[in-house]
Each structure stands twice: as C-alpha cells, then as structure tokens.
Short mmCIF file of the C-alpha atoms (twelve columns), coordinates in Angstrom:
data_MODEL
# 
_entry.id   MODEL 
# 
loop_
_atom_site.group_PDB 
_atom_site.id 
_atom_site.type_symbol 
_atom_site.label_atom_id 
_atom_site.label_alt_id 
_atom_site.label_comp_id 
_atom_site.label_asym_id 
_atom_site.label_seq_id 
_atom_site.Cartn_x 
_atom_site.Cartn_y 
_atom_site.Cartn_z 
_atom_site.pdbx_PDB_model_num 
ATOM 1   C CA . MET A 1   130.202 -123.247 85.152  1 
ATOM 2   C CA . ASP A 2   132.118 -119.958 84.896  1 
ATOM 3   C CA . LEU A 3   130.607 -116.974 86.693  1 
ATOM 4   C CA . GLU A 4   129.325 -114.225 84.403  1 
ATOM 5   C CA . ILE A 5   128.352 -110.604 85.031  1 
ATOM 6   C CA . ARG A 6   124.674 -111.617 85.236  1 
ATOM 7   C CA . HIS A 7   125.507 -114.091 88.015  1 
ATOM 8   C CA . LEU A 8   127.322 -111.401 89.995  1 
ATOM 9   C CA . ARG A 9   124.344 -109.074 89.648  1 
ATOM 10  C CA . VAL A 10  122.066 -111.759 91.080  1 
ATOM 11  C CA . LEU A 11  124.366 -112.213 94.085  1 
ATOM 12  C CA . THR A 12  124.621 -108.490 94.807  1 
ATOM 13  C CA . ALA A 13  120.859 -108.058 94.398  1 
ATOM 14  C CA . VAL A 14  120.185 -110.801 96.974  1 
ATOM 15  C CA . ALA A 15  122.717 -109.288 99.380  1 
ATOM 16  C CA . GLU A 16  121.339 -105.757 98.996  1 
ATOM 17  C CA . ALA A 17  117.677 -106.821 99.260  1 
ATOM 18  C CA . GLY A 18  118.256 -109.240 102.126 1 
ATOM 19  C CA . SER A 19  115.898 -111.810 100.623 1 
ATOM 20  C CA . ILE A 20  115.477 -113.780 97.409  1 
ATOM 21  C CA . SER A 21  111.891 -112.623 96.870  1 
ATOM 22  C CA . LYS A 22  112.835 -108.928 97.126  1 
ATOM 23  C CA . ALA A 23  115.840 -109.464 94.849  1 
ATOM 24  C CA . ALA A 24  113.603 -111.166 92.271  1 
ATOM 25  C CA . ALA A 25  111.206 -108.202 92.340  1 
ATOM 26  C CA . ALA A 26  114.075 -105.732 91.938  1 
ATOM 27  C CA . LEU A 27  115.519 -107.654 88.982  1 
ATOM 28  C CA . GLY A 28  112.131 -108.248 87.356  1 
ATOM 29  C CA . TYR A 29  112.270 -112.056 87.574  1 
ATOM 30  C CA . THR A 30  110.262 -114.676 89.413  1 
ATOM 31  C CA . GLN A 31  111.439 -115.950 92.792  1 
ATOM 32  C CA . PRO A 32  111.859 -119.561 91.498  1 
ATOM 33  C CA . ALA A 33  114.077 -118.273 88.676  1 
ATOM 34  C CA . ILE A 34  116.374 -116.396 91.085  1 
ATOM 35  C CA . THR A 35  116.407 -119.352 93.507  1 
ATOM 36  C CA . ALA A 36  117.416 -121.732 90.708  1 
ATOM 37  C CA . GLN A 37  120.105 -119.333 89.506  1 
ATOM 38  C CA . LEU A 38  121.504 -118.962 93.022  1 
ATOM 39  C CA . GLN A 39  121.564 -122.737 93.501  1 
ATOM 40  C CA . ARG A 40  123.527 -123.168 90.251  1 
ATOM 41  C CA . ILE A 41  126.060 -120.542 91.382  1 
ATOM 42  C CA . GLU A 42  126.462 -122.199 94.780  1 
ATOM 43  C CA . ARG A 43  126.958 -125.622 93.187  1 
ATOM 44  C CA . ALA A 44  129.642 -124.162 90.939  1 
ATOM 45  C CA . LEU A 45  131.472 -122.652 93.931  1 
ATOM 46  C CA . GLY A 46  130.999 -125.702 96.145  1 
ATOM 47  C CA . ASN A 47  129.355 -124.120 99.185  1 
ATOM 48  C CA . PRO A 48  126.353 -121.951 100.148 1 
ATOM 49  C CA . LEU A 49  126.787 -118.210 99.698  1 
ATOM 50  C CA . PHE A 50  123.751 -117.245 101.768 1 
ATOM 51  C CA . ALA A 51  122.167 -118.584 104.951 1 
ATOM 52  C CA . ARG A 52  118.429 -118.602 104.230 1 
ATOM 53  C CA . ASP A 53  115.734 -118.675 106.889 1 
ATOM 54  C CA . GLY A 54  112.404 -117.068 107.681 1 
ATOM 55  C CA . SER A 55  114.012 -113.674 108.184 1 
ATOM 56  C CA . GLY A 56  115.652 -113.557 104.767 1 
ATOM 57  C CA . ALA A 57  119.075 -114.313 103.268 1 
ATOM 58  C CA . ARG A 58  122.399 -113.390 104.889 1 
ATOM 59  C CA . PRO A 59  125.857 -113.881 103.304 1 
ATOM 60  C CA . THR A 60  127.930 -116.743 104.660 1 
ATOM 61  C CA . ALA A 61  131.684 -116.344 105.197 1 
ATOM 62  C CA . LEU A 62  132.275 -117.540 101.626 1 
ATOM 63  C CA . GLY A 63  129.449 -115.328 100.424 1 
ATOM 64  C CA . THR A 64  131.091 -112.275 101.948 1 
ATOM 65  C CA . ILE A 65  134.343 -113.013 100.094 1 
ATOM 66  C CA . VAL A 66  132.535 -113.584 96.778  1 
ATOM 67  C CA . LEU A 67  130.412 -110.444 97.192  1 
ATOM 68  C CA . THR A 68  133.477 -108.285 97.838  1 
ATOM 69  C CA . HIS A 69  135.016 -109.433 94.562  1 
ATOM 70  C CA . ALA A 70  131.655 -109.232 92.768  1 
ATOM 71  C CA . GLN A 71  131.171 -105.588 93.738  1 
ATOM 72  C CA . ASN A 72  134.666 -104.702 92.520  1 
ATOM 73  C CA . ILE A 73  134.187 -106.556 89.241  1 
ATOM 74  C CA . LEU A 74  130.788 -104.958 88.628  1 
ATOM 75  C CA . ALA A 75  132.197 -101.509 89.334  1 
ATOM 76  C CA . MET A 76  135.014 -102.059 86.806  1 
ATOM 77  C CA . HIS A 77  132.550 -103.500 84.281  1 
ATOM 78  C CA . ASP A 78  130.247 -100.486 84.639  1 
ATOM 79  C CA . ASP A 79  133.203 -98.124  84.239  1 
ATOM 80  C CA . LEU A 80  134.219 -99.963  81.082  1 
ATOM 81  C CA . MET A 81  130.721 -99.691  79.592  1 
ATOM 82  C CA . ARG A 82  130.514 -95.992  80.450  1 
ATOM 83  C CA . ASP A 83  133.841 -95.358  78.709  1 
ATOM 84  C CA . VAL A 84  132.645 -97.262  75.641  1 
ATOM 85  C CA . ARG A 85  129.440 -95.226  75.515  1 
ATOM 86  C CA . ARG A 86  131.418 -91.977  75.772  1 
ATOM 87  C CA . ARG A 87  133.279 -92.699  72.541  1 
ATOM 88  C CA . ASP A 88  133.163 -90.268  69.616  1 
ATOM 89  C CA . PRO A 89  129.470 -90.104  68.582  1 
ATOM 90  C CA . ASP A 90  130.512 -90.038  64.928  1 
ATOM 91  C CA . GLU A 91  132.227 -93.405  65.305  1 
ATOM 92  C CA . ALA A 92  130.010 -96.164  63.887  1 
ATOM 93  C CA . LEU A 93  129.111 -99.165  66.015  1 
ATOM 94  C CA . VAL A 94  130.460 -102.296 64.335  1 
ATOM 95  C CA . GLU A 95  127.294 -104.300 64.945  1 
ATOM 96  C CA . VAL A 96  123.823 -103.891 66.431  1 
ATOM 97  C CA . ARG A 97  122.667 -107.066 68.149  1 
ATOM 98  C CA . LEU A 98  118.932 -107.709 67.948  1 
ATOM 99  C CA . GLY A 99  116.821 -110.270 69.746  1 
ATOM 100 C CA . SER A 100 113.264 -111.342 69.071  1 
ATOM 101 C CA . THR A 101 110.677 -113.855 70.087  1 
ATOM 102 C CA . PRO A 102 108.997 -115.231 66.919  1 
ATOM 103 C CA . SER A 103 106.912 -112.379 65.504  1 
ATOM 104 C CA . PRO A 104 105.616 -111.110 62.146  1 
ATOM 105 C CA . LEU A 105 107.567 -107.909 62.905  1 
ATOM 106 C CA . THR A 106 110.959 -109.597 63.359  1 
ATOM 107 C CA . ALA A 107 112.066 -109.092 59.740  1 
ATOM 108 C CA . ALA A 108 110.881 -105.470 59.860  1 
ATOM 109 C CA . MET A 109 113.040 -104.837 62.936  1 
ATOM 110 C CA . VAL A 110 116.113 -106.155 61.111  1 
ATOM 111 C CA . THR A 111 115.339 -103.983 58.068  1 
ATOM 112 C CA . ALA A 112 114.812 -100.861 60.192  1 
ATOM 113 C CA . ALA A 113 118.016 -101.487 62.173  1 
ATOM 114 C CA . ARG A 114 120.032 -101.783 58.968  1 
ATOM 115 C CA . GLU A 115 119.039 -98.212  58.141  1 
ATOM 116 C CA . LEU A 116 120.835 -97.180  61.351  1 
ATOM 117 C CA . VAL A 117 123.979 -99.287  60.943  1 
ATOM 118 C CA . SER A 118 125.201 -101.629 58.245  1 
ATOM 119 C CA . GLU A 119 125.985 -104.649 60.449  1 
ATOM 120 C CA . VAL A 120 123.078 -106.334 62.236  1 
ATOM 121 C CA . SER A 121 122.814 -109.715 63.918  1 
ATOM 122 C CA . LEU A 122 119.646 -111.448 65.088  1 
ATOM 123 C CA . HIS A 123 119.203 -113.829 68.011  1 
ATOM 124 C CA . VAL A 124 115.828 -115.642 68.033  1 
ATOM 125 C CA . ASN A 125 114.604 -116.243 71.581  1 
ATOM 126 C CA . GLY A 126 112.275 -119.012 72.709  1 
ATOM 127 C CA . SER A 127 110.731 -116.857 75.438  1 
ATOM 128 C CA . GLU A 128 110.587 -113.262 76.557  1 
ATOM 129 C CA . GLU A 129 112.303 -114.232 79.826  1 
ATOM 130 C CA . GLU A 130 115.373 -115.255 77.813  1 
ATOM 131 C CA . LEU A 131 115.172 -112.073 75.737  1 
ATOM 132 C CA . LEU A 132 115.049 -109.833 78.826  1 
ATOM 133 C CA . GLU A 133 118.063 -111.550 80.378  1 
ATOM 134 C CA . LEU A 134 120.162 -110.945 77.259  1 
ATOM 135 C CA . LEU A 135 119.108 -107.283 77.156  1 
ATOM 136 C CA . ALA A 136 119.684 -106.749 80.886  1 
ATOM 137 C CA . THR A 137 123.209 -108.171 80.679  1 
ATOM 138 C CA . GLY A 138 124.195 -106.026 77.690  1 
ATOM 139 C CA . ARG A 139 124.334 -108.831 75.133  1 
ATOM 140 C CA . LEU A 140 121.654 -107.240 72.928  1 
ATOM 141 C CA . GLU A 141 120.967 -103.637 71.912  1 
ATOM 142 C CA . PHE A 142 117.266 -104.085 71.083  1 
ATOM 143 C CA . GLY A 143 114.670 -106.799 71.601  1 
ATOM 144 C CA . LEU A 144 111.230 -107.453 70.135  1 
ATOM 145 C CA . GLY A 145 109.110 -109.145 72.778  1 
ATOM 146 C CA . MET A 146 105.707 -110.776 72.923  1 
ATOM 147 C CA . ASP A 147 103.817 -110.200 76.171  1 
ATOM 148 C CA . TYR A 148 100.317 -111.147 77.335  1 
ATOM 149 C CA . PRO A 149 97.924  -108.691 79.032  1 
ATOM 150 C CA . GLY A 150 96.970  -110.112 82.407  1 
ATOM 151 C CA . TYR A 151 100.145 -112.224 82.438  1 
ATOM 152 C CA . GLU A 152 102.667 -109.406 82.102  1 
ATOM 153 C CA . LEU A 153 106.356 -109.925 82.665  1 
ATOM 154 C CA . PRO A 154 107.884 -106.759 84.212  1 
ATOM 155 C CA . ILE A 155 111.090 -105.581 82.612  1 
ATOM 156 C CA . PRO A 156 114.224 -105.472 84.805  1 
ATOM 157 C CA . VAL A 157 115.655 -102.228 86.123  1 
ATOM 158 C CA . GLY A 158 117.844 -100.602 83.470  1 
ATOM 159 C CA . LEU A 159 115.618 -101.495 80.510  1 
ATOM 160 C CA . ASP A 160 113.022 -99.367  78.741  1 
ATOM 161 C CA . GLU A 161 110.117 -100.367 76.498  1 
ATOM 162 C CA . ALA A 162 107.687 -99.062  73.891  1 
ATOM 163 C CA . VAL A 163 104.399 -100.853 73.200  1 
ATOM 164 C CA . LEU A 164 103.936 -101.354 69.461  1 
ATOM 165 C CA . ALA A 165 100.518 -103.004 69.388  1 
ATOM 166 C CA . VAL A 166 97.982  -104.900 71.508  1 
ATOM 167 C CA . GLN A 167 96.183  -107.528 69.452  1 
ATOM 168 C CA . PRO A 168 93.769  -110.442 69.877  1 
ATOM 169 C CA . VAL A 169 94.916  -114.024 69.420  1 
ATOM 170 C CA . PHE A 170 93.407  -115.782 66.376  1 
ATOM 171 C CA . VAL A 171 93.056  -119.465 65.516  1 
ATOM 172 C CA . LEU A 172 94.312  -121.515 62.543  1 
ATOM 173 C CA . LEU A 173 92.150  -124.296 61.166  1 
ATOM 174 C CA . SER A 174 91.644  -126.115 57.908  1 
ATOM 175 C CA . LYS A 175 89.732  -124.222 55.217  1 
ATOM 176 C CA . ASP A 176 87.531  -127.318 55.017  1 
ATOM 177 C CA . HIS A 177 86.770  -127.278 58.750  1 
ATOM 178 C CA . PRO A 178 83.033  -126.670 59.425  1 
ATOM 179 C CA . LEU A 179 83.917  -123.705 61.666  1 
ATOM 180 C CA . ALA A 180 85.972  -122.018 58.938  1 
ATOM 181 C CA . ALA A 181 82.745  -120.759 57.395  1 
ATOM 182 C CA . ARG A 182 82.136  -118.586 60.450  1 
ATOM 183 C CA . ALA A 183 83.423  -115.029 60.720  1 
ATOM 184 C CA . GLU A 184 84.503  -115.766 64.309  1 
ATOM 185 C CA . VAL A 185 85.087  -119.117 66.021  1 
ATOM 186 C CA . PRO A 186 83.843  -119.752 69.591  1 
ATOM 187 C CA . LEU A 187 86.665  -121.208 71.662  1 
ATOM 188 C CA . GLU A 188 84.306  -123.723 73.285  1 
ATOM 189 C CA . ALA A 189 83.500  -125.134 69.823  1 
ATOM 190 C CA . LEU A 190 87.146  -126.290 69.620  1 
ATOM 191 C CA . ALA A 191 87.009  -128.291 72.863  1 
ATOM 192 C CA . GLY A 192 87.529  -131.660 71.192  1 
ATOM 193 C CA . GLU A 193 90.249  -130.569 68.767  1 
ATOM 194 C CA . GLN A 194 93.900  -131.607 68.623  1 
ATOM 195 C CA . TRP A 195 95.966  -128.496 69.453  1 
ATOM 196 C CA . PHE A 196 99.368  -127.737 67.958  1 
ATOM 197 C CA . PRO A 197 100.835 -124.923 70.115  1 
ATOM 198 C CA . GLY A 198 104.216 -124.759 68.364  1 
ATOM 199 C CA . GLU A 199 107.650 -124.986 69.943  1 
ATOM 200 C CA . GLY A 200 107.665 -121.738 71.942  1 
ATOM 201 C CA . LYS A 201 108.816 -121.914 75.571  1 
ATOM 202 C CA . ASP A 202 106.715 -119.030 76.917  1 
ATOM 203 C CA . VAL A 203 104.842 -120.407 79.929  1 
ATOM 204 C CA . ARG A 204 102.693 -117.270 80.150  1 
ATOM 205 C CA . MET A 205 101.225 -117.918 76.709  1 
ATOM 206 C CA . ARG A 206 100.336 -121.440 77.795  1 
ATOM 207 C CA . ALA A 207 98.831  -120.128 81.039  1 
ATOM 208 C CA . GLN A 208 96.672  -117.660 79.117  1 
ATOM 209 C CA . PHE A 209 95.517  -120.423 76.767  1 
ATOM 210 C CA . HIS A 210 94.599  -122.874 79.536  1 
ATOM 211 C CA . ASP A 211 92.823  -120.164 81.560  1 
ATOM 212 C CA . ALA A 212 90.810  -119.114 78.493  1 
ATOM 213 C CA . CYS A 213 89.828  -122.746 77.898  1 
ATOM 214 C CA . ARG A 214 88.708  -123.090 81.505  1 
ATOM 215 C CA . ARG A 215 86.549  -119.987 81.175  1 
ATOM 216 C CA . ALA A 216 85.060  -121.539 78.028  1 
ATOM 217 C CA . GLY A 217 84.142  -124.619 80.036  1 
ATOM 218 C CA . PHE A 218 86.723  -127.188 78.960  1 
ATOM 219 C CA . SER A 219 90.282  -128.354 79.438  1 
ATOM 220 C CA . PRO A 220 92.346  -128.986 76.271  1 
ATOM 221 C CA . ARG A 221 93.147  -132.690 76.413  1 
ATOM 222 C CA . ARG A 222 94.946  -133.143 73.128  1 
ATOM 223 C CA . VAL A 223 97.967  -130.832 72.987  1 
ATOM 224 C CA . GLN A 224 101.004 -131.805 70.924  1 
ATOM 225 C CA . ARG A 225 103.987 -129.499 70.539  1 
ATOM 226 C CA . MET A 226 105.738 -129.618 67.175  1 
ATOM 227 C CA . ASN A 227 107.544 -127.545 64.559  1 
ATOM 228 C CA . ASP A 228 105.420 -125.197 62.419  1 
ATOM 229 C CA . ASN A 229 106.703 -126.836 59.237  1 
ATOM 230 C CA . ILE A 230 104.965 -130.010 60.388  1 
ATOM 231 C CA . SER A 231 101.924 -128.564 62.151  1 
ATOM 232 C CA . PHE A 232 100.771 -126.319 59.276  1 
ATOM 233 C CA . PRO A 233 100.318 -129.202 56.781  1 
ATOM 234 C CA . LEU A 234 98.541  -131.167 59.507  1 
ATOM 235 C CA . ILE A 235 96.193  -128.250 60.184  1 
ATOM 236 C CA . GLY A 236 95.572  -127.799 56.463  1 
ATOM 237 C CA . GLN A 237 94.572  -131.460 56.192  1 
ATOM 238 C CA . GLY A 238 92.149  -131.171 59.115  1 
ATOM 239 C CA . HIS A 239 94.171  -132.946 61.804  1 
ATOM 240 C CA . GLY A 240 94.127  -130.142 64.358  1 
ATOM 241 C CA . VAL A 241 94.069  -126.408 65.114  1 
ATOM 242 C CA . SER A 242 96.474  -123.834 66.545  1 
ATOM 243 C CA . LEU A 243 96.516  -120.392 68.089  1 
ATOM 244 C CA . CYS A 244 98.207  -117.734 65.999  1 
ATOM 245 C CA . HIS A 245 99.167  -114.088 65.805  1 
ATOM 246 C CA . PRO A 246 96.516  -112.125 63.834  1 
ATOM 247 C CA . LEU A 247 99.157  -111.125 61.280  1 
ATOM 248 C CA . ALA A 248 100.325 -114.694 60.681  1 
ATOM 249 C CA . ALA A 249 101.205 -115.349 57.046  1 
ATOM 250 C CA . ALA A 250 98.593  -117.193 55.000  1 
ATOM 251 C CA . ARG A 251 99.288  -120.862 54.254  1 
ATOM 252 C CA . ASP A 252 97.791  -123.293 51.749  1 
ATOM 253 C CA . ASN A 253 94.498  -124.816 52.918  1 
ATOM 254 C CA . VAL A 254 94.705  -122.998 56.286  1 
ATOM 255 C CA . ALA A 255 92.150  -120.410 57.424  1 
ATOM 256 C CA . ILE A 256 92.867  -117.644 59.963  1 
ATOM 257 C CA . ARG A 257 89.859  -116.714 62.075  1 
ATOM 258 C CA . PRO A 258 89.272  -114.504 65.143  1 
ATOM 259 C CA . LEU A 259 88.098  -116.149 68.345  1 
ATOM 260 C CA . ALA A 260 84.638  -114.965 69.375  1 
ATOM 261 C CA . GLY A 261 84.757  -112.575 72.301  1 
ATOM 262 C CA . ASP A 262 88.556  -112.127 72.056  1 
ATOM 263 C CA . PRO A 263 89.440  -114.386 75.018  1 
ATOM 264 C CA . MET A 264 93.218  -114.004 74.518  1 
ATOM 265 C CA . TRP A 265 95.459  -111.057 73.724  1 
ATOM 266 C CA . VAL A 266 99.080  -110.451 72.838  1 
ATOM 267 C CA . ARG A 267 101.152 -107.315 73.314  1 
ATOM 268 C CA . GLN A 268 104.184 -106.561 71.143  1 
ATOM 269 C CA . ARG A 269 106.873 -104.343 72.595  1 
ATOM 270 C CA . LEU A 270 110.304 -103.026 71.690  1 
ATOM 271 C CA . ILE A 271 112.766 -103.258 74.612  1 
ATOM 272 C CA . TRP A 272 116.265 -101.811 74.994  1 
ATOM 273 C CA . PRO A 273 118.844 -100.948 77.678  1 
ATOM 274 C CA . THR A 274 118.079 -97.414  78.885  1 
ATOM 275 C CA . ARG A 275 121.770 -96.475  78.840  1 
ATOM 276 C CA . GLY A 276 122.675 -98.727  75.927  1 
ATOM 277 C CA . PRO A 277 125.020 -97.498  73.176  1 
ATOM 278 C CA . GLN A 278 122.149 -97.335  70.683  1 
ATOM 279 C CA . ALA A 279 119.336 -96.169  73.009  1 
ATOM 280 C CA . GLU A 280 119.093 -92.848  71.140  1 
ATOM 281 C CA . HIS A 281 117.826 -94.750  68.088  1 
ATOM 282 C CA . ALA A 282 114.941 -96.423  69.955  1 
ATOM 283 C CA . PRO A 283 112.316 -93.836  68.822  1 
ATOM 284 C CA . LYS A 284 113.273 -94.341  65.161  1 
ATOM 285 C CA . LEU A 285 113.099 -98.098  65.485  1 
ATOM 286 C CA . ARG A 286 109.786 -97.876  67.363  1 
ATOM 287 C CA . ASP A 287 108.203 -95.623  64.719  1 
ATOM 288 C CA . ALA A 288 109.412 -97.853  61.880  1 
ATOM 289 C CA . LEU A 289 107.897 -100.925 63.547  1 
ATOM 290 C CA . ILE A 290 104.581 -99.181  64.216  1 
ATOM 291 C CA . ASP A 291 104.401 -98.091  60.553  1 
ATOM 292 C CA . THR A 292 105.191 -101.649 59.431  1 
ATOM 293 C CA . HIS A 293 102.499 -103.015 61.730  1 
ATOM 294 C CA . ARG A 294 99.876  -100.627 60.335  1 
ATOM 295 C CA . ALA A 295 100.770 -101.618 56.785  1 
ATOM 296 C CA . ALA A 296 100.551 -105.314 57.706  1 
ATOM 297 C CA . VAL A 297 97.104  -104.789 59.233  1 
ATOM 298 C CA . ASP A 298 95.909  -103.090 56.043  1 
ATOM 299 C CA . SER A 299 97.048  -106.081 53.960  1 
ATOM 300 C CA . SER A 300 95.542  -108.744 56.254  1 
ATOM 301 C CA . PRO A 301 91.936  -109.659 55.318  1 
ATOM 302 C CA . ALA A 302 91.311  -111.472 58.618  1 
ATOM 303 C CA . TYR A 303 92.604  -108.590 60.718  1 
ATOM 304 C CA . ARG A 304 90.801  -105.929 58.659  1 
ATOM 305 C CA . THR A 305 87.514  -107.800 59.090  1 
ATOM 306 C CA . TRP A 306 88.069  -108.090 62.832  1 
ATOM 307 C CA . LEU A 307 88.883  -104.372 63.163  1 
ATOM 308 C CA . HIS A 308 85.832  -103.366 61.127  1 
ATOM 309 C CA . GLY A 309 83.610  -105.475 63.366  1 
ATOM 310 C CA . ARG A 310 85.024  -103.856 66.515  1 
ATOM 311 C CA . GLN A 311 84.819  -100.302 65.178  1 
ATOM 312 C CA . THR A 312 81.179  -100.448 64.060  1 
# 
C-alpha cells in the first residue's frame, strides 16, 4: 500500500491529539475507522508508529521520522492547493468532480453543475462515510449525501454543508398487497415480511431500520440484500417489501406508501470543501437542488398525500 495524503493527515491528527479517540473526533470519523486505518498504515511500513496505552498514543522512533516527513509533505501539498486556488478567476476549471450516495436528486446535481462548467464527472458512493473521505481529501468538489436524523455523521473539519430536505422513509410493496389499500402502513404490520434493503453500505441506515423495528415490537428476520433490478420485480410480484426514499420513481406493480407515525427519516445534504476551488458556486448548486426537490414533491402523489395529511 502506498501512503496517500489522507493517510498522512490521519497520522498527524493522532500525533497532535495524543489519542486515537480525540483524533477521530477531530477528523469526524469513528474511533474504529481511525484505528483500522492506522493499523493498515503500520502494516504497510512494517512497524508500529505509535505506542498506545491508557494515557493515549505517543510516536515511536519510527513514528517520529514518518511524522517529520508527513508534516513537510502536507505543508507542500497545502501550498500547492493554495496556489491552484489563486489562479486567474476567469480561467475555467477543466472538470468538476461530483460524488453522490444513491438519491433521486443525483441527476439534478449533475445537470445543475453542468450550468457552472461544461465538464462534470460523477462518482457514486456506497456510503456517506466514503463520500466524506473523498471530499475531505480533495478528490471531489461537491457531494450529495444521505444522512439520518438521530444517527448523524459529523462532517470532517474543512468541509461545509447545506441541508436540502428532511423527509420520512416510505415503504415499497406490491400493489396487490393487502396493506397497499391503506393510506399509511404500520411498520409492525410488516413484521413477517421478506425485506429487500438494497445494496447500500450505510450502516446508519440499517441501524435506524432495526431500531425502528424494535420500537414496533419485532426484529426483522428475513432480510436479503440484492440489486434493485432484481428486488423491484420481486416486490411487484408480492415476494417482499423494501424501504424507499419518498421520491422514489414509480415502478410497475409496486406501490409507494408512507409508514404510519413516520418512524424513520432521511436528511439530504450538499457537502463541499470550504476552501475548495468551486466553493463559491455552492449556493447556486444548493438553490438548484432545493428547487428540483420542490418540483419533485409536487409531482409525487404519495409525497403530496403525506404532506397534506401532516399540514391539516
């Protein structure tokens, strides 16, 4: 494994904080994630870089050597990025790199970005943790994340965010399912169903789901992860159900219904490096995404019905 800038930032954060837990908090990651990253770095270099005990983490002799080089490299890297950002403001950026967890607003973000620059690339992320790492290390200019109220993932230092919408989680089931006739589906009524949660890697979404099921008095016993192209036909034919975003596109023989009492929520946010080369365009991108979201709500029968019920 070759060391990257993100690895050097982890090492310097641990050294400056004096402990892995404090470094994790400063970087906006979990302690197990930083511990695993540090272990991978130490395996690559062949020896421990920190002596860890109850009082914290102290650099070893090798760690001191590596940290000296790391600080010099990071200083040169930061100087390079500052020089790049100080270029002629009229000079066009060749490409804006976007990242997104799967979302109904992903295509809208690409469209809005193309009104800023002509060249846009999109990296689809399996989790918001992955998205934040790419943004924090300068490999993306903007990211569209999916977060969960009560299970929030703090953004690392150096990133900024704008909340686009906070929405309930809905459920997909066959149009022939007995519960599809209801305006809202009680979660406890789905206790015996086969669940198809999709292929996402976000552990916080799964934690929210299992906690909501526990509050509803059951534990989901039949959970099978699979691709949406397979799960949607199965749902349409009555073989299972799935959670979904309230703006999920309609599919043949599949009904989208709110969950009674709104036991789960999702928060969509735009994230970008505070000092990134395109940070000045964040308000435009945010406003375009909010407008797109409002238009999508207006064209979604299931969402409109839910909103009307909550506003009356």
